[in-house]
C-alpha positions in Angstrom: 30.1 86.6 36.4 33.1 88.6 36.7 35.5 89.2 34.5 38.7 86.5 35.1 41.2 87.7 37.8 38.8 90.2 39.4 37.4 89.6 42.9 33.5 88.1 43.4 31.1 91.0 42.3 28.9 90.7 46.0 32.8 91.1 47.8 33.4 93.8 45.5 30.2 95.5 46.1 30.9 94.9 49.8 34.1 96.5 50.2 33.3 99.1 47.9 30.3 100.3 49.9 32.4 100.0 52.7 35.4 102.3 51.2 31.9 105.3 50.4 30.6 104.6 53.6 33.9 105.2 55.8 34.6 107.9 53.5 31.6 109.7 54.0 31.6 109.1 58.1 34.8 111.0 58.2 33.8 114.1 57.2 32.8 116.1 60.9 29.7 117.9 58.9 28.0 114.4 58.2 28.8 113.1 61.2 27.3 115.8 63.0 24.2 115.6 60.9 23.5 112.3 61.8 24.1 112.4 65.2 22.8 115.7 66.2 18.6 115.9 65.5 17.5 113.0 67.7 20.2 114.2 70.8 19.0 118.2 70.6 15.2 116.4 70.9 16.1 114.3 73.1 17.8 116.7 75.5 14.6 119.3 75.0 12.3 116.2 76.5 14.4 115.3 79.1 14.8 119.5 80.1 11.0 119.9 79.6 10.1 116.4 81.3 12.2 117.8 84.4 10.4 121.5 84.7 7.6 119.8 84.9 8.8 117.1 87.3 9.8 119.5 89.6 6.7 121.6 89.7 4.8 118.8 90.6 6.7 116.8 92.4 6.9 118.9 95.6 4.8 116.6 98.3 4.8 120.2 101.3 1.8 121.0 102.8 0.3 122.6 106.1 -2.6 121.7 108.4 -3.5 122.6 111.7 -3.9 119.6 113.6 -1.8 116.1 114.1 -4.6 114.1 112.8 -5.1 115.2 109.5 -1.3 115.5 109.0 -1.2 111.8 109.9 -3.4 110.6 107.4 -1.7 112.8 104.6 1.7 111.5 106.1 0.4 108.0 105.0 -1.0 108.9 101.9 2.7 110.0 100.9 2.7 113.8 101.5 5.3 116.0 103.7 2.2 117.5 105.4 3.4 118.9 109.1 1.1 120.9 111.5 1.0 124.7 111.6 -0.2 127.5 113.9 -0.9 129.4 110.7 -1.0 127.7 107.3 -2.3 130.0 105.2 0.7 132.4 106.6 3.0 128.9 105.6 1.5 128.8 102.3 1.9 132.8 101.7 5.3 132.7 102.5 6.0 130.0 100.1 7.3 127.6 103.0 5.3 125.1 101.3 2.9 124.4 98.3 -0.3 123.4 99.7 -2.5 124.6 102.8 -5.5 123.1 104.5 -7.0 125.2 106.9 -10.9 126.1 108.7 -11.9 129.9 107.6 -15.1 131.3 108.1 -17.4 129.8 105.8 -15.5 126.3 105.8 -12.3 124.6 104.8 -10.1 126.2 102.3 -7.6 124.4 100.3 -4.9 125.8 98.3 -2.5 125.0 96.1 0.3 126.7 93.7 -0.3 124.5 91.2 -2.8 120.8 90.7 -1.3 117.4 90.0 -1.3 114.2 91.6 -1.1 115.2 95.5 -3.4 118.2 95.6 -6.0 115.9 94.1 -5.4 113.6 97.0 -5.4 116.2 99.5 -8.5 117.2 98.4 -10.5 114.0 98.6 -9.1 113.2 102.4 -10.4 117.0 103.0 -14.1 116.3 101.6 -13.7 112.7 103.6 -13.1 114.4 106.9 -16.0 116.7 106.4 -18.4 113.5 104.7 -19.1 115.4 100.8 -21.1 114.1 98.7 -18.3 113.1 96.4 -14.3 112.7 96.4 -12.0 113.3 94.0 -10.6 109.6 92.9 -6.9 109.2 91.7 -7.3 106.4 88.5 -3.1 104.7 88.4 -2.5 105.2 84.9 -1.4 102.1 82.9 1.5 102.6 80.3 2.3 105.6 78.3 -1.1 107.9 77.4 -1.8 107.1 74.5 -2.7 110.9 73.8 1.0 111.1 73.0 0.5 108.9 70.0 -0.5 111.4 67.1 2.3 114.1 69.0 5.1 111.4 68.6 4.4 110.5 64.8 4.1 114.1 64.0 7.9 114.2 65.9 9.3 111.2 64.3 7.8 112.4 60.9 9.6 115.8 61.0 12.5 113.9 61.9 12.2 111.5 58.8 11.8 114.5 56.7 15.2 115.5 57.6 16.5 112.4 56.9 14.8 111.9 53.9 16.4 115.2 52.7 19.7 114.0 54.0 19.3 111.3 51.6 19.3 113.3 48.7 22.3 115.3 49.9 24.2 111.7 50.2 23.2 110.8 47.2 23.6 113.7 44.9 26.6 115.7 47.6 28.4 112.3 47.7 28.7 111.7 43.7 29.8 115.1 42.8 32.8 114.9 45.6 34.1 111.8 44.1 33.7 113.4 41.1 35.9 116.4 42.3 38.3 115.3 43.8 39.2 112.1 41.5 37.6 109.3 43.5 35.0 108.2 41.3 37.7 107.9 38.2 40.3 106.0 41.0 37.3 103.4 41.3 36.3 103.1 37.6 39.6 101.4 36.8 38.3 98.2 39.4 37.2 95.1 36.7 33.8 95.6 37.9 30.5 96.7 36.7 29.8 100.2 36.3 26.3 99.6 37.8 28.8 98.3 41.5 29.7 102.1 41.6 26.2 103.7 41.5 25.0 100.9 44.0 28.1 101.3 46.9 27.0 104.5 47.1 23.4 103.9 47.4 24.3 101.0 49.9 26.6 103.3 52.0 23.9 105.9 52.2 21.2 103.9 52.9 23.1 102.2 55.7 24.1 105.8 57.4 20.8 106.8 57.4 18.9 103.9 58.3 21.0 103.2 61.3 21.0 107.4 62.5 17.6 107.0 62.0 17.0 103.5 63.8 19.1 105.3 66.8 17.1 108.4 66.8 13.5 106.4 66.8 14.9 103.8 70.0 16.1 107.4 71.9 12.6 108.9 71.7 10.9 106.0 71.6 12.6 105.5 75.5 11.6 108.9 76.4 7.7 109.3 74.9 7.3 105.9 73.3 6.6 105.6 70.1 3.4 103.7 68.9 5.0 101.9 66.5 9.0 102.0 65.9 9.6 99.2 63.8 7.1 100.6 61.2 9.2 104.2 61.7 12.6 102.5 61.3 11.6 100.4 58.3 9.7 103.6 56.6 12.3 106.0 57.6 15.4 104.0 56.1 13.2 103.1 52.8 12.6 107.0 52.3 16.3 108.1 52.9 17.6 104.9 50.4 14.8 105.9 48.2 16.4 110.4 48.8 19.9 108.5 47.9 18.7 107.1 44.4 16.8 110.2 43.4 19.8 112.5 44.2 22.3 110.0 42.8 20.5 109.8 39.3 20.0 113.1 38.9 23.8 113.6 39.9 24.8 110.9 37.4 22.2 112.3 34.8 23.7 116.0 34.9 27.2 114.7 34.6 30.3 117.2 34.9 28.3 119.7 32.8 26.3 120.8 35.5 26.9 122.0 39.4 25.6 120.4 42.5 22.8 123.1 42.8 20.7 121.9 39.9 20.0 118.0 40.7 19.9 118.8 44.5 17.4 121.2 44.0 15.2 119.0 41.4 16.0 116.3 44.1 14.6 118.1 47.3 11.1 119.2 45.3 11.2 115.7 44.0 11.1 114.3 48.1 8.9 116.5 49.3 6.3 116.1 46.7 6.8 112.4 47.4 6.4 113.1 51.1 3.3 115.4 50.4 1.1 112.6 48.4 2.1 110.5 51.3 0.3 112.4 53.3 -3.2 113.7 51.4 -3.3 109.9 50.1 -1.8 108.0 52.6 -3.4 104.8 50.6 -1.3 105.4 47.8 1.8 106.8 49.7 2.3 103.5 51.6 3.4 101.9 48.5 5.8 104.3 46.7 9.1 105.5 47.5 9.5 108.7 50.3 6.3 109.0 50.2 5.6 106.5 52.9 6.8 108.9 55.6 3.5 111.0 55.2 1.6 108.1 54.9 2.9 107.0 58.3 2.7 110.2 59.9 -1.4 109.5 59.3 -1.3 105.9 60.9 -0.5 104.4 57.9 2.0 101.6 57.7 4.4 101.2 54.6 3.0 98.1 52.6 5.2 95.3 50.3 5.0 97.7 47.5 7.2 100.8 49.6 10.3 97.8 49.2 9.8 97.3 45.9 9.3 100.7 44.4 12.3 101.4 46.5 14.5 98.9 44.7 12.9 99.8 41.3 14.1 103.4 42.0 17.4 102.4 43.0 18.1 100.1 40.2 17.0 103.5 37.7 19.2 105.0 39.4 22.2 102.7 38.9 21.3 102.4 35.2 20.9 105.8 34.8 24.5 106.1 36.2 25.6 103.3 33.9 24.1 104.8 30.9 26.1 108.6 31.9 29.5 106.9 32.4 29.4 105.7 28.4 
């Protein structure tokens, strides 16, 4: 129960969490760190896709007779009749050319693609060839991108886990230095509430930013299990923040930020490596769920419970260090 005259514990925790979150997001460096990784990845993917699409989107073709041109136009190509299709291709006026040479029909193309395959199919049909290439329409996104997107999202998740350690240790160190923590301790609330509010603020900031990043990449490439990634990334970021805060609280004011921060970064790196090497175990552990999900193992209920236990341990260490 709350002391007489003090606000309800839940309301106090919510207000303190909002206060810590507001102070954190007011720092431009933090806000840029949360936003820019996903934007850079998205812009890189879009620029690459635009470049590749520009190469393969050309429909120009040169042919020697109107009948063939009419058939290709019906198939979607921009086929035109040229007296010398080979010369039109060599000059760069068109990207494909078909003509009859001394030894038979010749097809020239600057690059492969659906339109080139379609043109080859029509030429083979005119020659009554034994076989003709057939275009099979794709149904949705290619499954071959699954491992690639898992690795891409995994690398992004690793970055957010490291952010979590920085948020936990660096945020507490900042509040110790500028007097914010001393001012908060004057409030009539249990000491552990101050740790919980910082973990809550870090968890909200990291979870929302990571979920937005996953959604952005999913819209461009397609992510096999976007919900699982959002859960794993949010839990792992919160676990990293708990490790950072607990180590910083244990060190107290007697040690600079670098010591607890380096230990926290080493710890989360080891946990993620454990999740990758032993996904059956890692999917139930805090932070290790990221490594396990890269291997394709979704986080289990144990991941949420162990992350909450780690947060409770960090709050307990914070409470003990404040006495």
